[in-house]
C-alpha positions in Angstrom: 8.7 -23.5 22.5 5.9 -21.3 23.5 3.3 -20.3 21.0 3.8 -16.9 19.3 7.5 -16.8 20.0 10.5 -17.4 17.9 14.0 -18.5 18.5 17.2 -19.4 16.6 17.4 -23.1 15.6 20.0 -25.3 14.1 21.7 -23.9 11.0 20.6 -26.7 8.7 17.0 -26.5 7.5 15.1 -28.6 5.0 12.9 -27.1 2.4 13.2 -24.5 -0.3 12.9 -20.8 -0.3 11.5 -18.2 -1.6 8.8 -16.4 -0.4 5.3 -16.5 -1.7 5.4 -12.9 -0.4 8.4 -11.8 -2.4 8.2 -8.3 -3.7 7.2 -8.4 -7.4 7.4 -4.7 -8.3 11.0 -3.8 -7.9 12.9 -2.4 -4.9 14.7 0.6 -6.3 11.8 3.0 -5.7 13.0 5.0 -2.8 10.5 5.8 0.0 9.8 9.5 0.5 11.8 10.8 3.4 9.9 10.5 6.7 11.3 13.9 7.6 9.6 15.7 4.7 7.1 18.2 5.8 3.7 16.8 4.9 1.9 19.9 6.1 -0.8 21.8 4.2 0.8 23.8 1.5 -0.4 27.2 0.3 0.1 28.5 -3.2 -0.4 32.3 -3.6 -1.0 34.0 -6.9 -2.0 37.5 -8.0 -4.2 37.6 -11.0 -3.0 39.7 -14.0 -4.8 41.5 -16.8 -4.8 38.2 -18.8 -6.9 36.6 -16.1 -9.5 39.4 -15.9 -13.0 38.0 -16.7 -11.8 34.4 -16.9 -13.4 31.5 -15.0 -11.7 30.4 -11.8 -11.2 26.8 -12.9 -9.6 27.8 -16.2 -7.1 30.2 -14.4 -6.3 27.5 -11.8 -5.5 25.0 -14.6 -3.0 27.5 -16.1 -1.4 28.3 -12.7 -1.2 24.7 -11.6 -0.7 22.7 -14.8 0.4 19.6 -13.0 -3.0 19.2 -11.3 -6.0 17.6 -13.0 -9.2 19.6 -13.4 -11.1 17.1 -11.2 -8.5 17.6 -8.4 -8.8 21.4 -8.7 -12.6 21.0 -8.6 -12.3 19.0 -5.4 -10.2 21.9 -3.9 -12.8 24.4 -4.8 -15.6 22.2 -3.4 -13.7 21.7 -0.1 -13.2 25.4 0.4 -9.5 25.3 -0.2 -9.4 27.9 -3.0 -9.7 31.5 -1.7 -10.3 34.7 -3.7 -9.3 37.8 -1.8 -9.4 35.7 1.4 -12.9 34.3 0.8 -13.5 30.7 -0.1 -14.6 30.4 -3.7 -18.2 29.1 -4.1 -18.0 27.8 -7.6 -15.6 26.9 -10.4 -17.3 29.3 -12.8 -16.6 32.4 -10.6 -15.2 35.2 -12.8 -11.9 36.8 -11.7 -10.7 40.3 -11.7 -7.1 41.6 -12.3 -5.2 42.2 -9.1 -7.0 39.6 -6.9 -5.1 37.4 -4.6 -5.7 33.6 -5.1 -4.7 31.2 -2.4 -4.8 27.4 -3.1 -4.4 25.1 -0.1 -3.2 21.6 -0.8 -3.8 19.4 2.2 -1.8 16.2 2.5 -3.5 13.1 1.0 -3.5 9.8 3.0 -0.6 8.6 0.8 1.3 11.8 1.5 1.6 10.7 5.1 2.3 7.0 4.4 6.0 7.3 5.2 5.8 8.8 8.7 7.3 7.0 11.7 4.8 5.2 14.0 6.1 4.7 17.5 3.2 2.5 18.5 3.9 0.0 15.7 7.6 0.0 16.5 6.9 -0.7 20.2 4.7 -3.7 19.2 7.2 -5.3 16.8 8.3 -8.8 17.9 12.0 -8.5 17.0 13.6 -12.0 17.1 17.1 -11.0 16.1 18.9 -7.8 15.3 22.5 -6.8 14.4 23.9 -3.8 12.5 23.0 -5.3 9.1 19.6 -6.9 9.4 16.8 -7.9 11.7 14.3 -10.8 11.9 10.7 -10.0 12.8 7.9 -12.3 13.8 5.1 -10.4 12.1 1.7 -10.4 13.9 -1.4 -11.2 11.9 -3.3 -8.1 10.8 -0.1 -6.0 10.3 0.2 -4.6 6.8 3.8 -4.7 5.6 3.9 -1.7 3.2 1.6 1.3 2.8 -0.9 0.9 -0.1 -4.5 1.9 -0.9 -6.7 1.3 2.1 -3.7 1.0 4.4 -1.7 4.2 4.3 -0.6 4.1 7.9 0.0 1.8 10.8 2.2 -0.6 8.6 5.4 -2.4 9.3 7.2 0.2 7.3 5.9 2.9 9.6 7.1 1.0 12.6 10.5 0.4 11.1 11.0 4.2 10.5 10.3 4.7 14.2 12.4 1.7 15.3 15.8 3.1 14.1 16.9 6.0 11.9 18.9 3.6 9.7 15.6 2.6 8.1 14.9 6.1 7.0 17.9 5.9 4.6 16.7 2.8 2.8 14.2 2.2 0.0 11.0 0.7 1.6 12.7 1.1 5.0 14.8 -2.0 4.3 11.8 -4.3 3.5 13.0 -6.9 0.9 9.9 -9.2 0.9 6.5 -9.3 2.4 3.8 -11.4 4.0 0.1 -10.8 3.4 -1.7 -8.8 6.0 -3.3 -11.8 7.6 -0.3 -14.1 7.3 1.8 -14.3 10.5 5.4 -15.3 10.9 9.1 -14.6 10.2 10.5 -11.8 7.9 14.0 -10.6 7.3 14.5 -6.8 7.0 17.7 -5.1 5.9 19.3 -2.3 8.0 22.1 -1.3 5.6 22.1 -0.8 1.8 24.8 -3.4 1.4 22.7 -6.0 3.2 19.6 -5.0 1.4 21.1 -5.4 -2.1 22.6 -8.8 -1.0 19.3 -10.0 0.4 17.4 -9.0 -2.7 19.9 -11.1 -4.8 19.6 -14.0 -2.4 15.8 -14.0 -2.6 15.9 -13.9 -6.3 18.3 -16.8 -6.4 16.2 -18.8 -4.0 18.9 -18.9 -1.4 16.7 -18.0 1.5 14.8 -21.0 2.8 11.3 -20.7 4.3 8.7 -23.0 5.5 5.0 -22.3 6.2 2.3 -24.0 8.3 -1.1 -23.9 6.8 -4.5 -24.9 8.2 -6.8 -26.1 5.4 -10.3 -27.5 4.8 -10.9 -31.2 4.3 -8.7 -34.2 5.2 -5.6 -34.7 3.1 -5.6 -37.8 1.0 -3.0 -39.6 -1.1 0.6 -38.7 -1.4 2.5 -36.7 1.2 4.7 -34.9 0.5 3.0 -33.8 -2.7 4.4 -31.4 -5.2 2.0 -29.0 -7.0 3.5 -27.6 -10.2 1.0 -25.2 -11.7 1.6 -21.7 -13.1 0.0 -18.7 -11.4 -1.3 -15.4 -12.8 -4.1 -12.9 -12.4 -7.5 -14.6 -12.4 -8.9 -13.7 -15.9 -12.4 -13.6 -14.3 -11.5 -11.6 -11.2 -8.5 -9.3 -11.4 -8.5 -8.8 -7.7 -7.2 -12.4 -7.1 -4.7 -14.9 -8.4 -5.4 -18.2 -10.0 -3.8 -21.2 -11.7 -3.7 -20.3 -15.4 -3.0 -21.9 -18.7 0.1 -20.0 -20.0 -0.9 -20.7 -23.6 -3.9 -18.4 -23.0 -3.1 -16.1 -20.1 -0.1 -14.3 -18.7 1.5 -15.9 -15.6 4.6 -17.5 -14.2 5.6 -21.1 -13.3 5.0 -21.9 -9.6 5.9 -25.0 -7.6 4.9 -25.8 -4.0 5.5 -28.9 -1.8 2.7 -29.8 0.6 3.4 -32.2 3.5 0.7 -33.5 5.8 1.3 -33.0 9.5 -2.1 -33.9 10.8 -5.7 -34.7 9.7 -8.4 -33.6 12.2 -10.1 -36.1 14.5 -13.2 -36.1 12.4 -11.5 -36.9 9.1 -12.4 -40.6 9.0 -16.1 -39.9 9.6 -16.0 -37.2 7.0 -14.5 -39.5 4.4 -17.0 -42.2 5.1 -19.8 -39.7 4.5 -18.1 -38.5 1.3 -17.8 -42.0 -0.1 -21.5 -42.7 0.7 -22.5 -39.6 -1.2 -20.3 -40.6 -4.2 -21.8 -44.1 -4.2 -25.3 -42.7 -4.3 -24.3 -40.2 -6.9 -26.0 -37.4 -4.9 -24.7 -33.9 -4.4 -21.9 -33.5 -1.8 -22.8 -29.9 -1.1 -24.6 -30.9 2.1 -21.6 -32.7 3.6 -20.6 -30.8 6.7 -17.1 -29.4 6.3 -16.1 -30.6 9.8 -12.7 -32.1 8.8 -9.4 -30.2 8.4 -5.7 -30.7 7.8 -2.5 -29.1 9.0 0.1 -28.8 6.3 3.8 -27.8 6.0 4.5 -25.9 2.8 7.8 -25.4 1.0 8.1 -23.0 -1.9 10.3 -23.5 -5.0 9.1 -20.2 -6.4 7.8 -16.9 -5.0 4.5 -16.0 -6.7 1.8 -13.8 -5.1 -0.5 -15.8 -2.9 1.2 -19.0 -4.1 0.4 -21.2 -1.1 -3.2 -20.0 -1.0 -3.8 -20.5 -4.7 -2.1 -23.9 -4.9 -3.9 -25.1 -1.7 -7.3 -24.1 -3.2 -6.3 -25.7 -6.6 -5.9 -29.1 -4.9 -9.2 -28.6 -3.1 -7.8 -27.7 0.3 -8.6 -23.9 0.6 -7.0 -22.4 3.7 -9.3 -21.9 6.7 -10.8 -18.4 6.7 -9.3 -17.5 3.3 -12.5 -16.1 1.8 -10.8 -15.0 -1.4 -9.9 -18.6 -2.3 -12.9 -20.5 -0.9 -12.0 -20.9 2.8 -14.4 -20.3 5.7 -13.7 -19.4 9.4 -13.4 -22.5 11.6 -12.2 -23.3 15.1 -12.4 -19.6 16.1 -9.9 -18.6 13.4 -11.1 -15.5 11.5 -8.0 -14.9 9.4 -6.4 -17.1 6.8 -4.6 -20.0 8.5 -1.1 -19.4 7.2 2.1 -18.8 9.2 5.7 -18.4 8.2 7.3 -20.9 10.6 10.9 -21.2 9.6 13.5 -18.9 8.0 17.1 -19.9 7.1 19.8 -18.2 5.1 23.5 -17.2 5.0 24.1 -13.9 6.6 24.6 -11.5 3.6 27.6 -9.8 5.3 29.3 -12.2 7.7 28.5 -15.4 5.8 27.3 -17.1 9.0 24.6 -19.7 8.6 21.4 -18.4 10.3 18.1 -20.1 11.0 15.0 -19.2 13.0 11.8 -20.8 14.0 8.5 -19.3 15.2 5.8 -21.6 16.6 2.2 -21.2 15.8 0.7 -18.0 17.1 -2.0 -18.3 19.8 -5.0 -18.0 17.4 -3.8 -20.8 15.1 -2.7 -23.0 18.1 -6.1 -22.6 19.7 -7.8 -23.5 16.4 -5.7 -26.6 16.1 -6.9 -27.7 19.6 -10.6 -27.0 18.7 -10.4 -28.8 15.4 -8.5 -31.7 16.6 -5.3 -31.1 14.7 -2.1 -32.4 16.2 0.7 -29.8 16.3 4.1 -30.5 17.9 
């Protein structure tokens, strides 16, 4: 199979599901209609006798009670509040009865988050598609759902342009997600019936998925190895996840199976140096991290960043995963994680379905550079 492509495989697959990328925040929140007009809106008012002599900001707060004072101040500062056709210069401007006020509300980035994006749609690698669902081989760097910092150019925007059926579904039919820098297979619903069924199947761990991970340091000891360690928000850094003690911090049980596929060609030399450092009781900080491993990962649970957190927990942070201690290597600048296999029972027809996507070019190239065997 060529790298970066995907194809159906035999219906039977080993491993367990559930995606480390499962949506944790509910799926009943409907996406705004992509057909909604997100144009600049104008609110027109005529001041009355009660407004005579009042400050502009106080009158605006009365006329637009759903807007915060800081938001109204921003509108004034940006020249989007006009008095008699002239932009207001300051919030303390005194008004007169009978003046026309115009308040322009320009669309915020999040207001345009649910617009179709034909360029993203054209670039989608669609592996399979029928009237009920589609399988996508997501490229690294593609954000799945709009959020702060990524309000456009997402998979959702591409789906809205791909077919009108996605405009009728919450989240455009997205039932689970991959991190921005994780590549590989995703299933997307095309009907509400299929979407509801897929959500139930994911929750019941009936969708099987396997990942390939490139990690630092040679794998030692048992393979496969099961890591059973609860995951929650890192109490020292709320921007990341961590293995936590449930007696002290909130979190959820999490279990991952790691299977060694290959240690890099330099692993034996690395281990000899490590043993020498241990024997001399000197610091191992100066040991060159020139040894790596390629792992297959199966998930029993679907926690946020589960593979990345568990890999770091057992001292094998993923290559280029800076959040959890990884560094770029072999030319790979994004985290070395790829959703390789996806298998499930079709939610409508009941047919057994399975798909496989080989390593994308960047990870395949890194394997060659680092001496990791990949078949």
